N, C-alpha and C positions, 0 to 999 in steps of 0.2 A: 240273409240281408245284413246281419251284423258284420260278417266278414267283408261283404261288398262295401259297407260303410267304412271299414278300416282301410281298405285299399284306396278308396276315394280320397280320404283325408291325407293319407301318405302322399298321394299324387298332388293334392292341393298345395302342399308345401313347395313342391317343385314349380307349380304354375304361378304362385304368388311371390315366392322368395327368390327363385333361381332362374326363371325365364328372363327376368331383367338382366341378370348376370350374363346369360347367353347372348341377349340382344347387344350388349355393350362389348363384351370380350370377343365373341365369335363373329359378330356381324358389324361391329364398329358404329352402332347407333349412338346418338347423343342422348343426354338426359331428357331434353325436350321431346325428342322423337319417341323415346320409351314412354314418357308420360302421356303422350297422345294415344299411343297404342292401348295403355291400360285404362285410360279414361273412356276411350271409344268403346272398349269392351264392356265397361260398366253401363254406359248409356245404351249400348246395344241390347242389353237385357230388358230394357223398357219395351222395346218392340218385339223381341223374340219371345219373351215370357208369356204374354197373353196369347200369342199365336200358338205357342207350344201347348199351353193349357187347353185352348179350344180344340186343338187337334186331338189331344189325349182324351178329352171327354167323350169322344166317339169310339174309343177302342174297347174291345171286349176283354183285354188283358191289361191289368194295371201296370204291368212291367213293360208294356210296349214302348213307352217313351225312353226307358233306359236302353232298350235294344237299339233304337234308332240313334239316340244321342251318343252312345258308345262308338258306333261306326263313324259318326260325323267327326267326333273329336280326334279319333285316331287318324282319319284321313287328313284333317286340317293340320295337325302337328307334323305329320309326315311331309306335307307340302311346305310347311314352314321351313323345314330343313334345307329345301332346295330352291326356295323363293329367290329370284334373281335381283329384285329391286325393293326399295322401301315400300312402295305401294303394294306389291304382292306380299311382302312380309306383313304389312298392316292388314290386308284382307284375310290372309290365312290365320293370323293371330286373333283377329276379331271373331272369326267363326269358331276357332278352337277354344279360346278363353270363354266366350259367351256360352258355347255349348257345354263346357265343363261346369260353369256355374249353374246352368239350368238343371243339371243332374241332381244337385243337392236337394231341391224341393221334393222330388219324387222319392229320394232316399228317406228324408225326414218323415214324410207322410206315410211311407211304407213301414218304417220302424214304429211309428205311433199306432198304426193299425195292428201290427203283428206282436208287439211286446205286451204280454199280459201283466197288468200291474201286480198280480199275486205271484208271478213267476220269479225265479232267481235273477233273471236278466230282464230288467225293465228298461224303458226308453232312456232314462237319464244315464244309466250305466252303459247302455249301448253307445250313446252319444259321447260319454266320457272316454270310451275306448277309441272313438274317432279322434278326439283331441290328443290322446296319447300317441296315436298313429301319426298325427301331424308333427309332433315333436320328433318321433323316430324318423320320419321322412326327412325333416330338415337336417337332423344330425347325419343321416346316411348320405344325403345329397351333398352336404358340406364336405364329407370325407371323399366322396366320389370326385368332386371338383378338384380337391387338393391332389388326389392321386392321378386322375386321368384328364384334367383340364375342363374348361367350360363346355365343350361339346357333350360331355357326359350328362349335363343338366337336361338338355333336350332329349337325349337318348333315354334317360330314365323316365321322363314324362311320357314319352311314346310307349315304353314298355308297360308302365302302369295303366295307361289308357287302353292298351290292347288287352290287359287282364280284365279291365272293367267291361270292355266290349264283349269279350268271351263270357265273362261271368253273368252278364245280363241274360244271356241265352240259357244259362244253367240254373237260374233261379226258378223255383217252383212257380208256375203260372198262377196268377190270382185272377180267376175268371169273374166276370161281372155279367149278370143277366141284364141285357139292355133290350128294350123295344126299339122301334125305329127312332133314330136320333134326328133332331132338327139339323138344318144345314150348319156348317162351321161358322158362318157369319152370325147366326143366332146364338150359337154357343159362345162365340167371342164376346158378343154384346152382353150376354148374361154373366160371363166371367168378369168383365169390366164393371158390371153393375154391382158386384160385391163391394167394391171400394166405396160406393155411395152410402153404405150403411154407416151411421155415425160411430158405432162401436168399433167396427173394423177399421174405419178411417183413423180413429184415434189410436188404435193399436199399432197399425203398420207405420204410422208416422211418429208416434211416441217412441216405440221401440227402435225405429229406424234412426231417429236423431240421437238416441243414447248410444247405439252401436256406431254410428258415424263419428261420434265424438272421439273414438279411439284412433282416428286417422293420424293425428299429430304424434301420438304415442307410438303407433306402429311404424311410421316412416322416419320420424326424426328423434324419437326418444333415445335411441342408441347414440346418436350424434351429440345430443345434449349431455348425456352422461360422460361420453369421452371428453368433451370440451371442459367439463368440470373436474377432469383429472382421474376419473374412474377407469380402470384398466379394461381392455377388450374382453378378457376372460370374465370379469365381473359383469360386464354388460350382457354377455351371453347368458350368464347365470341368472341375472335379474329377469330377463325374458323367460327363461326356463322355469323360474319360480312362479311367475304369473300363470303360465300354462299349467304347471303342476297343481296350483291351487284350483284352477278351473276344472281339471280332471277330478281332483278330490271332491269338489263340491258336487259335480254331476254323479260320480260313482258312489260316494259315501253319504251325501246329504240330499240327493235328489228325492228319495222317498220321504225323508223327514220333511222336506219342504212342501209336500202335498197337503200338510195341515193348514197351509196358508193359501188364500185365493191367488190364482195365477196372476191377476192384475197387480197384486201386492208385490210379487216378485219383480215385475217390470218397474214399478215405482221405486222399490228398494235399490234396484240396479241403477236407476237414473240418479238417485240421491248419492249413491256411492261414487258415481262418475263425477258429479260436481265436486265432492270433497277431494277425490283423487287428483283431478286436474289442477285444482287450486293449490294443493300442497306441492305437486310436482313443478308448478311454475316458479316456486321459490327455491328450487334446486337443493333439496335437503341432502344431508350427508348420507353416505352409504349405510350407516347403522340404522337410519330411518327408512331408507329405500327398501330394505329387505322386508320388514313387516308391512310396509305400505303396499307391496305387491299382492298381499292377501286380498285387497279390495277388488282384484281382477275376478275373484270368485263371485262378486256381486255385480260389478259394472258390466261384465260380459256374460258370465254363465247364468246368473239369476235372470237377467233380462231375456236371454235366449230361451231358457227353459220355460219361463212364463209365457212368452210369445207362442211357442210350439204347443203348449197345453191349451191355451185359449183357442187357437185355430182348430185343433182337433176336437175340443169340446163343443165349439160352436157349429162346426160344419160336418162332423162325422166322417166316415170312411169315403163317402161318395164325393163330397165337395171339398174335402180338406186338400187334396192335391192342387186343385185350381186355386184355392185360397192361399196355399203356400206360394204358388207361382206369382200371384198378385202381390204378395208381400215382398218376394224377391225382386219383382220388376219395378214396383213403385216406391219402395222404401229402401231396402238394403242396397240396391244397385246405384240409383242416382244420387242418394244422399252420401254414400261412401265416396262416389266419384267426385262430387262437388266438394266434400270435406277434404279429400286428398289434394284437389287443386287449390283450396284455400290454405292448406297447411304449409305449402312451400313458401309463399310470400310472407306468412306469419313468422316462419323460422328465419327467413332472410332479414326481416325487419326487426324482430324482437327477441330472437333466440328462444330461451326457455319460457319467456312470458307469452309465447305463442299458444301455450296451453290454455290461456285465459279465453282465447277464441273458441276452444273446444268446450269450455265451461258454458258459454252461451248456447251452444247446440244441446248440451246435456240438460240445461234448464228448460229449454223448449220441450224436450222429451219428458221431463218430470211434470210439467204443467199438463201436457196431453195425457200422460198416464194417470195423473190425479183426476182429471175429468173422466177418464175411462171408467174409474171405479164406480161412478154414479150413473153411467149410461147403460140403458137396457141392452142386453146382448142380442145378436141376430137370432131369429128362429132357426132351430136345427133343421138343416136340409136332409131329409131322409131318403130322397130319390135323386138320381142325376137330373140335371136340367134338361 
């Protein structure tokens, strides 16, 4: 499962960072058309996530969703390469990108189940290896585009998706003893019902707002640095430093962080995000930007790790995959899509001061995370719905 996780995040670098390059350079799409594709894929997860979770709840093998989604994304990205018009490109990309994002919820819950906290490889280290694979994937895809042109971006994504599709069938099955399952409509309603619990609601939207506040940094941070006279090499290095700190936090400090309550990690990540975006809005010099990137270990990694631990602790092995999918569908996907749509006008109108819009999102996340610390957790679900 750890190897599967590594392949997934290497491919995610292609889907997030280099598919837009292929859309523009190989298919001639405009920035607005690319933005529509990426936003539609984000909102598509709101519909597909709960349906996928309800379907998966009825399977006797916990890896069944990975097997199906692996085949779906391979087929969608293959069709993307031969799509004759913008509407067909939009349709194929919507299915492929949405399906790819759905996979991560089942990987995360699988790692949380399978990683023994007393073993050498615990969840935080396995997740840290995924982040390292994301860096390696981005570097490798950048080299491939330089050497072979933009079509290599889609080709690499297809190859990595094919490895995922095959790998899902090679994973050791995780059998679940299930009695007669209720109809999928009942399972869907019960999955959506998880969001109604106050603690889970506060978690998914608190963590979701903190993570969504990274949108301006992810999309326009590099442009802000270039415009203030920082070289392209240093821009790439600054992003790499941030991810390296994320990996170091997960691999080296993940177990140390277990002494703190998981909700405290989410709160600390939100506070770090507020501080980070305020400072970045003032366009500090390079000598300050380098140590400032260390805050990525809190604003992203601590928030993420705390969220995963709370979901696993609250819902256990049986309900955690569904809870993961609800988090991805109602927090991570729509909030990130909305924040990305907000980031463009902020940058056009205010430049680096657009970071202050992200401060507002992070503050909302901090307030929700603070309330979460005093909210009773959901009762542990010991049996499937």
